[in-house]
N, C-alpha and C positions, 0 to 999 in steps of 0.2 A: 315182684315176688318178695315176700318178707323173710326175715332171718329164720323164723321157725320152719318155714317151708323148705328153706335150704337145708336145715338140719334134718328134717324128715327125709328128704331126697338122699342126703348123704348117708343116712343110716340104712335106708332100704335098698339103695343101688348095690347090685352085686357085680362081681367080675373083678378083673385085675385092677390094682390100685391106679395104674396109669390111666385106665379108661374112666375111673371115677374122677380123677383129677381133671381130665379133659372135659368131662361132662359138667363138672362144677364150674370150671373156668368159662365154659361157653354160656352158662346161665348168668354168671357174674358179668360177663362181657355184654350181654344183651341188656342187663339192668343198668350198668354204668354208662353204656353208650347213649342211653336216652338223654341225660342232661348234656353230654358232650355234643351230641348231634344238634341239640337245640342251640347251644352256644355257637356252633359252627354256622348254623342257619342265620342266627342274629348277626354274626360277623359278616356274612355275605351281604346282608341288607345294609350294614354300615358301610361296606366298601362301595356299594352302588350309590348310596347317598353322598359319600365324600366325592366320588368322581363327578356326579351330576352337579352338586352345589358348588364345589370348589372350581370345577371346570367352567361353569357358567360365570362365576365371579371373575375368574382370570380373563375370559374373553370380554366381559363387560368393561372392566377397568382398563384393558388394553385399547379398546376402541372408543370408549366414552370420554368426554371432556378433552378431545383432541390429544389423548395420550398423556395428559398432564398428571394423571394419577396412576401411572404405570407401576409405581412402587408398591401400591396395594396389590396389583395383579401378581407381582413377583413374590410378595409375602404369602398370598393365597396359594400360589404354586408350590412354594417351599413347604407350607403346612400340609398341603395335599400329599406331596411326596413323603413327608415325614409320617403321616398317618398310614399311608399305604405300606410303608416299610414295617411299621408297628403291627399292622393287621397281618402281614405276611408271616412274621415271626410267631404271632399268636396262633394263626391257623396251623402252622407247622407243629407247634406244641400240642394243640388239640388233636391233630391227626396222630401224633405219636401216642397220645393217651388212649386212643381208641383200641390200640393193640394190647388188650389186657394180658393175653397169654405170653406176650413178649417181655413182660416186666414182673419182677418180684414186687411185693407190696411196698417195700421201702422205696423202690424206684418210683412207683406210682405216687407215693406220698411226696417225694421230692419234686415230681412234675407238677403236682397240685400246688405245692408251695410256690413254685415258679410262676404258675398261672395267677395265683393270688397277688404276687408282686407286680405282674403285668397289669392286673386290674387296678391295683392301688395307684400305680403310676399313671394309668389312663384317667383315673378320677382326679388326681392332682393336676395333670396337664389340662384337663377339661375345665377345672375351676380357675386356673390361671389364664387360660387362653382367651376367654371372653374380655376381661378388662384390658389385657395387653393388646389384643387385636384392635379393640375400639380406640384405645389411646393412640396407637400408631395411625389409624385412619384419621383421627382428629388432628394429629400432628401434620399429616400430609395435607388435609383439607384446610386447616386454619392457620398453619404456620408456614408451610412451604409455598402455598399458593393463595395467600390472603387477598391478593389483588383481584382475584376472580370474584370473591364474595363481595368485596367493596364495590366492584364495578356493577354487579348484577343486582345487589340488594342495598337498601339504606342501612345506616349504622345501627338503628334500633332493632331491625330485623336480624342483623348479624349477631348482636349481643343476645337476643332472645334465642337464636339458634344455638349459640354456644352454651347457654344455660340449660336448654333442653337436652343438649348432647351430654353434658356433665351429669345431669340427673339420670339420664338413660343409662350411662355407664354404671352408676351406683346401683340402680334398680336391677339391671340385667345381671350384674355381678352377684348380688345377694340372692336374687331369685334363681340364677343359674346354678349356684352351689347346691341348693335343695333339689332342683330339677335334675341336675347331673347325677347326684347321689341316688335319686329314685331310679333314673334310667339305667345306670350302671348295675344297680341291684337287680333290676328287672331283666336285663340282658344276660348278666353273668353271675351276680352274687347269689341268687337263690339256687342256681344250678351247681355252683361250687359247694354250697351248703349240703346239697343232696349227695354230691360225691364224697364229702366228708362223712356223712352218715353211713354210706356204703363201706368206707374204709374202717369206720368204727365197728361195724358188724363183722368185717373180716378179722379185726383184732380179737373179737369175742370167739 
């Protein structure tokens, strides 16, 4: 429902002022909850993805290679717990934002600003995480346990593997920045923009 329709309803609605206020807030709540609900749904999908992917990675590196790369499993476990804590805080914030009638406009603006900070932090961490994680994996594979590689593969293959690994880190880091930016905007950015438009209409 657009701003002009709100104005028409506001002008035509009769009865006590409190009833008009409650009716207006109920309409506003329905409209603003749409982007919030979409962000909460996207957040739930992210939680499922983190549990599945990081959980599988932890189990794999604990069991594979005779446990020689368990450091990677602990790294993935730490990152998984970190993200789940972040998702919990974001979900709590989104749930609070759904209660439009519980907050004055300034409070809702403050919560929206906090949500933007969460999303910017998420984008920054996502951009840094890919190269850092890959470099740690490379350190464990090529530095801590080099004897494994030399034992199983000839030196030329090991050198080629290291070169491919370095190129992969560069490509995935650069490509990941653009992909992460697109994904974060898809999951949260466009919905935050919609909420800002609603707040601007309230300002008018």
